[in-house]
N, C-alpha and C positions, 0 to 999 in steps of 0.2 A: 551795394553799397559803393559810394564814390572813395577813390582811392586815398584821397586826402583825409579821411575820416575813419579809417579802420582800425587805428591804434586806440591805445590807452595813455599816450604820452600826455605832455602838458596840454592841458585843456583850457579854453577860454569858456566864460559862462554860455556864449552861443554853442560852442562845441560840445559843452555838457546838455544843452537843451536839444542839439540835434541828434545826439546819440540817445537821448531818453525818448526823442520821438520815433526814431528807428527802432529802437526795442519794443515800444508801443505797437508799432505796425507788425512785428514779427510776434508779440504775444496775440494780437489780434487775429492774424491770419492762423495761428495754430488753434485758438479756439474754435474758429470756424470750422476747422476740420474736426476737431474733437467734439463740440457740443451742438454744432448746428446741422450735421449731414452725415450720412453714413460711411463717408470716407474714412472716418476715425476707426471704423471696425476693419479696414482693410490696410490702409497706409502704414507704413512703419518709419519713424522718424529717426534719424542718426545725425551725428556730427556734433557742432559746439554747442548747439541749442540744448542737448541734453545732458552737457556735461555738469552743470549747476545742480541737477538732481542728485548727483553722486559725489560731488567734491565741493560743493557750496560755493563760497565766494571767490576761491582759488580759480574757478574756471574762467576761460578766456570769454571775452565779450562776444557773444554770438554775432556773425554776420549775414546769414542767411539760414534757409530752411533746407534740410537736405532729406528727401523722401525716397524710400523703396517702395515699388509698386509690386507686390508680390503676384507671380503668375497663379491662375486658377488650378486648382488640384483637379486636373482630368483624369478620368478613369478611361484607358483604352479599351476598346470594345471589340468584338469580332467583325469583320467586314461582312458577315453574314447577318446584319442588321436587319430587322430588331432581334430575331431570335438569337440565342436563349436570353439575351439581355433585355430583359423587359420591365418597368418601373412596377408593374403590379399583376397578380395573377388572373385579372380579370379578362384581358384581352386573350389569354390562353384558353380559359375556361368558356368564353362566351363568342368567340371567334377564332377558333384554332388553325383555321387556313391562312387568316392573316398574320397570325404567329408565325406560321411556317413560310411567310413570304408571298404568299398568293396575292396579297394586296397590291403588289407592285407591278403585277402583269394583267393584261386584258386576256391574254390566254397563257395557260400554263398546263403543265402536263402533271401526270398522276405523281410520278418521282419527286417532284419539286415539294411535295408536301412532307418528304422525308425529314426528319427532325434528327437523324443522325444518333439516335439514342440519348441526346442531350435533354436535361431537365430545364425547365425555366429557371434562370437566375435573377433574382430580384436584388436590388440594392440594400444597403442597410437602413433601418429607419430613418426617415427625414431626409433622405438623399435619393437623387436620381441619377440614371446613366446620362453621361454627356456623350452624344455621337458625334459632334463636331465642335469646334472651339467657338464658344458662344461670344460674338463681339461685344464690347463694352457698349452699353447705352450712351455714356458720356465719359468722355475720358478725364481722369483724375483734375488735370489742370486746368480743362474746362469746366468742370462741374465747381472748381474752386471759384474761377471767375464769376460764375453765376451768384455766388455767396458773397463774393466782394461787391458786386453790383447791388445786393440787397441790403448789405452792412458796409457801406463804404467809410465810415467813420472810425479810426482805430482807437482815438482819443480825443478830449476837447481840443478843437482845432488842428487836429490832424488827419487828413483826409486821403484816400487812396483813389488813383484816378484808374478806373478800370478801362477807360477808353483808350489810355494810352499804354496798356498792356501789351507785351511782345513775346508771345510763344517762339521758341527755336526748336523744332520738331527734328532735327538732324543732328543735335547736340550728343556729345559722348562723354560721360563722366571718365576724366583721365586718370583720376586717382582709383577708380574702382574698375575701369577698363569695361563699363557697361553702357549700353545705349539709352536714350532717354530724352525727356524733354525738359528745357530750362524756360521756366517762366519770369519774365522781370514786370514788376508793376511798380509804377512811379508813384510817389507820395509827394503831398506838399502840407507846409505848417506854416503859418502866418510869422513873418520876421525871420524866417530860417531858410537856408539853400533847400532846393527841392532833393529828393532822395528818391531811392530805388529800393525795393525789396525784391531780391532774388530767390526762387525757389526751383529746386531741382527735383525730378521725378524720375528715378533711375529703374530700368527694368532689366530683368533677365539676372539679378542679382541673388544668388542662392543663398538662404540663411542656414547656417551649420546647424543652428538651434532655434527653438521656438521664440518669437519676441516675448517681452515682458511689459505688462502695464506700468509706466512710469508717471510720477508727479513732477511736472517741470514747474518751478515757481515762476511766478510773473513778476517782472521787475518793479511793478507799483506797489507790490505787498499786498494785492487783494485776493491772492490765493494761488492755486496751483491748476494746471491743467493736465488731464491724464490722457495720455497718447500711448500707442503700442511703440516701443523701441527694441534693438538690439540691447542684451544685458550687458553690464558693466565689462564681463570676461570676453565676450565676443568683440566688444570695442577696442579693448585692449589687444586683442590678438591681430584685428584690422591694424592698428597702430604699429604693432611690431612688424607685421608684414610690408606697410609702407616704409617703414625706417629700412629695413633690409633692401626692399625692392629699390627705392630711391638710390640707395647707395650702390647698388649693383647696375643701375641704369644711367642715374645723373652724375655719380661719383661723390654725392653727399646726401645725406638726410635733411629733411625741413625741420627747422627749429620749433615750429609749432606742435608737429608730430612727436618730437621729443618730450616738450612741455607735457603735453596730454597724456602720454605714454606714462611718464612718471607720476603724475596725480592719479591715474587710473591704476597703476601696478600698487602704489602707496595705499588706496582707498580700502577701507576694512570690507567694503560691499563687494570688492571682486575677488571671484575665486577661479582662477584661470587653471585649466585641465590641460595635461598634455595632449589628450586626444582631441581636443577643441583647436588647438594649435596645429595639428597634424591636418585636421579638415581644412582650416584656412590656408596653409602654406602649400597645401596640394595643388592649389588652383594658381600657384604662383610661379609660370614655367622660368621667368627671369632671374630667380633666386634659387631654383631648385627645389627637390624634395627635402622636406626636413630630414636631418640627422636620424639615423635608425635608433638611436639611444634615447630619442625624445620620446616619452610615453612609454607604452607597454612594448618590451622586447618581442620582436618576432621571432620564431623559431628558425634556424640554420638552415633549414630545406625548404624553408617558406619561399613560395615564387615572388619574383618581383611585382610591384603593382603594373596590373593589366597583363602580367605574365609576358612582358616583353622588355629585352633589353634596354637600356638606356642608349641613346645616340652619342657616338664620340664627342660631339660638341656640347654635350649636355652640360649645364652649369654643376658645380660640385654642390653636394647637398649642404644645407645652411643648418645651423642651430638656432632656432627662434629665439632662445634665451640667452644667446652669447652676444654680450654688448660690445667687447673689446674690438669688432670689426666695424662699428659705427663710426661714420666720419661726418662731422658738421661744418658747414661753410663759414669761414669768420664773418664775412659780410652780413650773412644771412642772420646769424646769432646776435651780432651787433644792432642789427634793425629790429630785431623782435625785442631786444632788451629796450631799446628806445621807445618802442610802442607799448611796451609793458615794464615800466619802471620798478613795480614791485617785485620783479624776477630779481633775484640775486645769484651772483656765483658764475662760473665759466661754463661753457658748453659740456667741457670734459667733466666737470664736477656733477653737471646734471646725469650724464651718461653713467657716472659711478652711482649715482642715487638709483638709477634704473636698474643697475646690476644688483643692487642690495636690494630692492624691493622685489626683484624677480627669484631672489634666493629661495623664498617660499614655495615657489611652483615645484611640484615633484618632477624630476628629470635628472638630468646628467650633475655631476657634482659642481659645487659652487665654483670651486677653484678654477674649474675649465671655462666656464660661462662668464665669469664676473671679473674679466680682465679689465685692465685699465687702456683702453685704447685711444687712438688719437683723436683729436677733434680739429683735424685741420687748421691749426693756428687759432683756433676759437679763443676768446678771452671775454 
């Protein structure tokens, strides 16, 4: 999305048409994944496109589509493949020598038939052993381009240019610190400036909890598109992580993350647990391990994580529910409010709203985590 059209400030009729066209493109791409290919069974959508399903019209206007590409669930097997890990008992019953490994050799010795007393092990019904990581037949971003090539029209007069698509295979998702592919697809509409749809496919992103099926409302009111997404609780946990992480690394948090975190924390559908917070914050070395009193207290004699002492330069533990340490940049908050004129109040007031909303999360006393922290001159 071009930088001059990313906000929700004063809009001319052409601006409204451009944004409607851009949203139609995103809705179209989402439907291609969810309804026209097996990709919808694998990919997990996160980010601003999902917010409207949980907070309705208060959600920010989505700018792009953020996908997680889950890793296949591989079952490690013994290097003495194939025995005892076999897909069925037929190979053992009909050709026991091969099951013992003789199939791999032209000349073998009698002792090589020895199974070591191991019984054949078959996988659960409907599954099979994976002896090596099976390569993808078609990477998700290329499979999506195939779908766009077949259905380039996003809406009447709005057409995607698949030949102008630009994949970036060396991209790294800064917010999530995970590698992936960024795909940019140009689109055109008569009488409007050209636009671009950006899709991020992030790999190696662990999901602390299973994805959920979420119905994403389409902007034209034609219905909803059902896709797999992180739940609202995990989305809030990630937002809290970025707020604290950005304060630790950049000196201030981002206005958009504060806004989203408040909406998620106040939403009735969000049920954030201390255990989930611990799982999310454990992967954030720049903000430290969550404070020990977040969640279920550990016994006094419990070993430290990984049973190893923390290095001297390790960051101090953070309380994910504590908001008085959050700092917002004045200019960033002002720009955010200009782009979103319906947002009222100062950054400090929104930090206070977040603290009040987090009071319902089990954990430390509210008085300790619901401080009234600085907002770096926010107004």
